[in-house]
NUSE-377075 format. One record per residue: residue number from 1; x, y, z of N, C-alpha, C, CB in turn. Coordinates in nm, 3 decimals, padded with zeros to 5 digits, always signed. Glycine has a CB too. Layout:
+-----+---------+---------+---------+---------+----------+---------+---------+---------+---------+---------+----------+---------+
| num |  n.east | n.north |    n.up | ca.east | ca.north |   ca.up |  c.east | c.north |    c.up | cb.east | cb.north |   cb.up |
+-----+---------+---------+---------+---------+----------+---------+---------+---------+---------+---------+----------+---------+
| NUM |       X |       Y |       Z |       X |        Y |       Z |       X |       Y |       Z |       X |        Y |       Z |
...
+-----+---------+---------+---------+---------+----------+---------+---------+---------+---------+---------+----------+---------+
This chain:
+-----+---------+---------+---------+---------+----------+---------+---------+---------+---------+---------+----------+---------+
| num |  n.east | n.north |    n.up | ca.east | ca.north |   ca.up |  c.east | c.north |    c.up | cb.east | cb.north |   cb.up |
+-----+---------+---------+---------+---------+----------+---------+---------+---------+---------+---------+----------+---------+
|   1 | +00.082 | -00.119 | -00.003 | +00.002 |  +00.002 | -00.001 | +00.085 | +00.127 | -00.005 | -00.085 |  +00.003 | +00.119 |
|   2 | +00.198 | +00.120 | +00.083 | +00.280 |  +00.241 | +00.080 | +00.332 | +00.271 | -00.059 | +00.395 |  +00.229 | +00.175 |
|   3 | +00.366 | +00.174 | -00.134 | +00.416 |  +00.193 | -00.268 | +00.308 | +00.265 | -00.357 | +00.457 |  +00.055 | -00.330 |
|   4 | +00.190 | +00.227 | -00.341 | +00.076 |  +00.283 | -00.413 | +00.068 | +00.434 | -00.394 | -00.055 |  +00.218 | -00.367 |
|   5 | +00.071 | +00.468 | -00.255 | +00.070 |  +00.611 | -00.220 | +00.196 | +00.684 | -00.260 | +00.050 |  +00.628 | -00.073 |
|   6 | +00.303 | +00.618 | -00.268 | +00.428 |  +00.688 | -00.309 | +00.418 | +00.727 | -00.457 | +00.556 |  +00.598 | -00.286 |
|   7 | +00.346 | +00.651 | -00.537 | +00.330 |  +00.678 | -00.679 | +00.215 | +00.759 | -00.721 | +00.324 |  +00.558 | -00.749 |
|   8 | +00.115 | +00.767 | -00.626 | -00.016 |  +00.831 | -00.665 | -00.077 | +00.897 | -00.545 | -00.117 |  +00.726 | -00.724 |
|   9 | -00.154 | +01.005 | -00.571 | -00.240 |  +01.068 | -00.468 | -00.381 | +01.005 | -00.494 | -00.242 |  +01.237 | -00.479 |
|  10 | -00.426 | +00.925 | -00.397 | -00.541 |  +00.839 | -00.421 | -00.627 | +00.833 | -00.287 | -00.492 |  +00.691 | -00.467 |
|  11 | -00.754 | +00.791 | -00.307 | -00.833 |  +00.761 | -00.192 | -00.797 | +00.618 | -00.141 | -00.983 |  +00.773 | -00.227 |
|  12 | -00.839 | +00.580 | -00.022 | -00.812 |  +00.449 | +00.026 | -00.868 | +00.338 | -00.067 | -00.868 |  +00.434 | +00.164 |
|  13 | -00.986 | +00.357 | -00.117 | -01.046 |  +00.267 | -00.208 | -00.968 | +00.256 | -00.337 | -01.185 |  +00.308 | -00.235 |
|  14 | -00.922 | +00.369 | -00.390 | -00.842 |  +00.362 | -00.514 | -00.711 | +00.294 | -00.484 | -00.817 |  +00.504 | -00.573 |
|  15 | -00.651 | +00.319 | -00.370 | -00.521 |  +00.250 | -00.338 | -00.536 | +00.103 | -00.334 | -00.465 |  +00.297 | -00.204 |
|  16 | -00.639 | +00.054 | -00.282 | -00.664 |  -00.095 | -00.274 | -00.680 | -00.150 | -00.413 | -00.793 |  -00.130 | -00.187 |
|  17 | -00.752 | -00.077 | -00.490 | -00.780 |  -00.127 | -00.631 | -00.649 | -00.126 | -00.712 | -00.891 |  -00.037 | -00.704 |
|  18 | -00.565 | -00.028 | -00.686 | -00.438 |  -00.031 | -00.762 | -00.349 | -00.131 | -00.711 | -00.369 |  +00.099 | -00.761 |
|  19 | -00.344 | -00.160 | -00.578 | -00.264 |  -00.262 | -00.522 | -00.309 | -00.403 | -00.575 | -00.272 |  -00.253 | -00.368 |
|  20 | -00.436 | -00.425 | -00.582 | -00.485 |  -00.558 | -00.626 | -00.499 | -00.576 | -00.775 | -00.617 |  -00.586 | -00.564 |
|  21 | -00.507 | -00.460 | -00.847 | -00.528 |  -00.470 | -00.989 | -00.670 | -00.506 | -01.028 | -00.436 |  -00.570 | -01.045 |
|  22 | -00.761 | -00.484 | -00.935 | -00.907 |  -00.518 | -00.957 | -00.982 | -00.436 | -00.854 | -00.940 |  -00.679 | -00.939 |
|  23 | -01.121 | -00.428 | -00.881 | -01.205 |  -00.356 | -00.781 | -01.204 | -00.433 | -00.639 | -01.358 |  -00.344 | -00.839 |
|  24 | -01.207 | -00.362 | -00.539 | -01.193 |  -00.419 | -00.403 | -01.332 | -00.480 | -00.365 | -01.146 |  -00.306 | -00.294 |
|  25 | -01.325 | -00.588 | -00.287 | -01.448 |  -00.654 | -00.236 | -01.444 | -00.647 | -00.079 | -01.457 |  -00.808 | -00.289 |
|  26 | -01.543 | -00.694 | -00.017 | -01.552 |  -00.689 | +00.132 | -01.439 | -00.780 | +00.185 | -01.699 |  -00.738 | +00.186 |
|  27 | -01.396 | -00.879 | +00.107 | -01.280 |  -00.965 | +00.155 | -01.154 | -00.888 | +00.164 | -01.255 |  -01.085 | +00.062 |
|  28 | -01.145 | -00.776 | +00.096 | -01.032 |  -00.697 | +00.091 | -01.028 | -00.583 | +00.202 | -01.024 |  -00.641 | -00.045 |
|  29 | -01.120 | -00.589 | +00.294 | -01.130 |  -00.478 | +00.393 | -01.003 | -00.468 | +00.472 | -01.250 |  -00.499 | +00.489 |
|  30 | -00.935 | -00.575 | +00.504 | -00.804 |  -00.570 | +00.577 | -00.703 | -00.486 | +00.506 | -00.746 |  -00.709 | +00.595 |
|  31 | -00.701 | -00.499 | +00.379 | -00.597 |  -00.418 | +00.304 | -00.636 | -00.271 | +00.312 | -00.585 |  -00.464 | +00.151 |
|  32 | -00.758 | -00.239 | +00.306 | -00.803 |  -00.092 | +00.318 | -00.755 | -00.038 | +00.455 | -00.967 |  -00.077 | +00.305 |
|  33 | -00.766 | -00.125 | +00.554 | -00.730 |  -00.077 | +00.689 | -00.585 | -00.045 | +00.709 | -00.769 |  -00.177 | +00.789 |
|  34 | -00.508 | -00.101 | +00.615 | -00.360 |  -00.064 | +00.619 | -00.342 | +00.083 | +00.586 | -00.276 |  -00.151 | +00.517 |
|  35 | -00.431 | +00.146 | +00.514 | -00.423 |  +00.288 | +00.493 | -00.429 | +00.365 | +00.623 | -00.531 |  +00.333 | +00.402 |
|  36 | -00.512 | +00.317 | +00.713 | -00.524 |  +00.380 | +00.853 | -00.395 | +00.365 | +00.921 | -00.639 |  +00.313 | +00.941 |
|  37 | -00.335 | +00.250 | +00.912 | -00.203 |  +00.219 | +00.974 | -00.099 | +00.324 | +00.923 | -00.156 |  +00.068 | +00.938 |
|  38 | -00.104 | +00.343 | +00.793 | -00.009 |  +00.436 | +00.724 | -00.027 | +00.575 | +00.776 | -00.029 |  +00.434 | +00.569 |
|  39 | -00.149 | +00.618 | +00.790 | -00.179 |  +00.747 | +00.850 | -00.135 | +00.763 | +00.987 | -00.319 |  +00.772 | +00.846 |
|  40 | -00.157 | +00.660 | +01.066 | -00.117 |  +00.661 | +01.212 | +00.032 | +00.666 | +01.223 | -00.171 |  +00.534 | +01.288 |
|  41 | +00.107 | +00.614 | +01.133 | +00.256 |  +00.621 | +01.131 | +00.302 | +00.755 | +01.076 | +00.315 |  +00.505 | +01.044 |
|  42 | +00.214 | +00.832 | +01.018 | +00.249 |  +00.960 | +00.958 | +00.316 | +00.943 | +00.820 | +00.342 |  +01.037 | +01.052 |
|  43 | +00.287 | +00.828 | +00.756 | +00.351 |  +00.800 | +00.625 | +00.260 | +00.848 | +00.508 | +00.380 |  +00.647 | +00.610 |
|  44 | +00.131 | +00.866 | +00.533 | +00.037 |  +00.938 | +00.432 | -00.040 | +01.039 | +00.511 | -00.066 |  +00.837 | +00.355 |
|  45 | -00.084 | +01.134 | +00.431 | -00.168 |  +01.248 | +00.485 | -00.267 | +01.291 | +00.381 | -00.080 |  +01.371 | +00.528 |
|  46 | -00.379 | +01.355 | +00.429 | -00.484 |  +01.409 | +00.342 | -00.430 | +01.522 | +00.258 | -00.604 |  +01.456 | +00.423 |
|  47 | -00.466 | +01.532 | +00.134 | -00.423 |  +01.635 | +00.051 | -00.516 | +01.763 | +00.057 | -00.413 |  +01.581 | -00.089 |
|  48 | -00.636 | +01.739 | +00.120 | -00.737 |  +01.850 | +00.124 | -00.833 | +01.833 | +00.003 | -00.664 |  +01.997 | +00.118 |
|  49 | -00.812 | +01.742 | -00.081 | -00.901 |  +01.709 | -00.192 | -00.992 | +01.594 | -00.158 | -00.821 |  +01.676 | -00.315 |
|  50 | -01.111 | +01.585 | -00.223 | -01.189 |  +01.468 | -00.217 | -01.226 | +01.430 | -00.358 | -01.309 |  +01.488 | -00.130 |
|  51 | -01.268 | +01.305 | -00.376 | -01.316 |  +01.245 | -00.497 | -01.435 | +01.152 | -00.472 | -01.204 |  +01.170 | -00.563 |
|  52 | -01.526 | +01.145 | -00.560 | -01.641 |  +01.051 | -00.531 | -01.588 | +00.904 | -00.557 | -01.773 |  +01.085 | -00.628 |
|  53 | -01.646 | +00.809 | -00.474 | -01.606 |  +00.673 | -00.494 | -01.711 | +00.614 | -00.591 | -01.597 |  +00.593 | -00.357 |
|  54 | -01.716 | +00.483 | -00.608 | -01.808 |  +00.410 | -00.703 | -01.955 | +00.447 | -00.666 | -01.786 |  +00.247 | -00.695 |
|  55 | -01.981 | +00.461 | -00.534 | -02.122 |  +00.490 | -00.496 | -02.151 | +00.633 | -00.492 | -02.156 |  +00.432 | -00.363 |
|  56 | -02.060 | +00.723 | -00.533 | -02.082 |  +00.870 | -00.534 | -02.050 | +00.945 | -00.407 | -02.220 |  +00.896 | -00.567 |
|  57 | -02.007 | +00.868 | -00.299 | -01.971 |  +00.936 | -00.178 | -01.831 | +00.998 | -00.189 | -01.979 |  +00.839 | -00.061 |
|  58 | -01.815 | +01.124 | -00.139 | -01.686 |  +01.185 | -00.140 | -01.590 | +01.117 | -00.043 | -01.698 |  +01.330 | -00.108 |
|  59 | -01.467 | +01.090 | -00.090 | -01.361 |  +01.028 | -00.012 | -01.239 | +01.113 | -00.014 | -01.329 |  +00.890 | -00.064 |
|  60 | -01.167 | +01.113 | +00.092 | -01.046 |  +01.195 | +00.105 | -00.933 | +01.140 | +00.022 | -01.004 |  +01.206 | +00.250 |
|  61 | -00.861 | +01.225 | -00.043 | -00.748 |  +01.187 | -00.128 | -00.621 | +01.204 | -00.039 | -00.742 |  +01.278 | -00.265 |
|  62 | -00.535 | +01.101 | -00.034 | -00.417 |  +01.108 | +00.045 | -00.295 | +01.099 | -00.042 | -00.416 |  +01.001 | +00.149 |
|  63 | -00.180 | +01.147 | +00.017 | -00.050 |  +01.134 | -00.048 | +00.055 | +01.094 | +00.056 | -00.010 |  +01.268 | -00.118 |
|  64 | +00.162 | +01.051 | +00.000 | +00.274 |  +01.002 | +00.085 | +00.340 | +01.124 | +00.138 | +00.378 |  +00.910 | +00.005 |
|  65 | +00.389 | +01.115 | +00.268 | +00.460 |  +01.222 | +00.336 | +00.611 | +01.202 | +00.314 | +00.424 |  +01.225 | +00.490 |
|  66 | +00.689 | +01.298 | +00.352 | +00.836 |  +01.271 | +00.344 | +00.877 | +01.153 | +00.424 | +00.915 |  +01.389 | +00.392 |
|  67 | +00.823 | +01.135 | +00.544 | +00.853 |  +01.019 | +00.627 | +00.814 | +00.891 | +00.563 | +00.785 |  +01.030 | +00.758 |
|  68 | +00.699 | +00.895 | +00.495 | +00.655 |  +00.779 | +00.416 | +00.746 | +00.745 | +00.300 | +00.516 |  +00.802 | +00.364 |
|  69 | +00.790 | +00.845 | +00.229 | +00.881 |  +00.832 | +00.125 | +01.013 | +00.769 | +00.170 | +00.904 |  +00.964 | +00.064 |
|  70 | +01.059 | +00.821 | +00.289 | +01.188 |  +00.765 | +00.340 | +01.163 | +00.620 | +00.382 | +01.246 |  +00.850 | +00.464 |
|  71 | +01.056 | +00.589 | +00.450 | +01.022 |  +00.455 | +00.484 | +01.013 | +00.364 | +00.359 | +00.893 |  +00.455 | +00.559 |
|  72 | +00.949 | +00.409 | +00.256 | +00.940 |  +00.332 | +00.135 | +01.083 | +00.300 | +00.078 | +00.855 |  +00.410 | +00.031 |
|  73 | +01.166 | +00.400 | +00.072 | +01.303 |  +00.383 | +00.023 | +01.376 | +00.278 | +00.111 | +01.380 |  +00.522 | +00.024 |
|  74 | +01.366 | +00.285 | +00.244 | +01.428 |  +00.193 | +00.329 | +01.377 | +00.050 | +00.308 | +01.407 |  +00.236 | +00.467 |
|  75 | +01.247 | +00.034 | +00.289 | +01.181 |  -00.096 | +00.274 | +01.230 | -00.161 | +00.146 | +01.027 |  -00.083 | +00.272 |
|  76 | +01.242 | -00.084 | +00.041 | +01.272 |  -00.140 | -00.085 | +01.423 | -00.134 | -00.119 | +01.193 |  -00.070 | -00.188 |
|  77 | +01.502 | -00.080 | -00.037 | +01.652 |  -00.071 | -00.059 | +01.708 | -00.212 | -00.040 | +01.723 |  +00.034 | +00.045 |
|  78 | +01.637 | -00.301 | +00.036 | +01.691 |  -00.431 | +00.062 | +01.655 | -00.529 | -00.049 | +01.643 |  -00.480 | +00.195 |
|  79 | +01.573 | -00.494 | -00.141 | +01.528 |  -00.582 | -00.251 | +01.632 | -00.597 | -00.357 | +01.402 |  -00.529 | -00.314 |
+-----+---------+---------+---------+---------+----------+---------+---------+---------+---------+---------+----------+---------+
């Protein structure tokens, strides 16, 4: 999920769909919760923008923070 936010400013729903390569289902709820974990760590933050989801509800768009970018670089430096 962190990689998705590193590459895109997206809503949580969009991030899950990009990570999976398909629309999210209820079974994928755990993956969407990882966005909350990333926010709690300070690795992603709201941009101040919103976008409608598939049901037309406005959702907050998030982006990676400098701390998140640093964490992403550390995580993938070992690959």
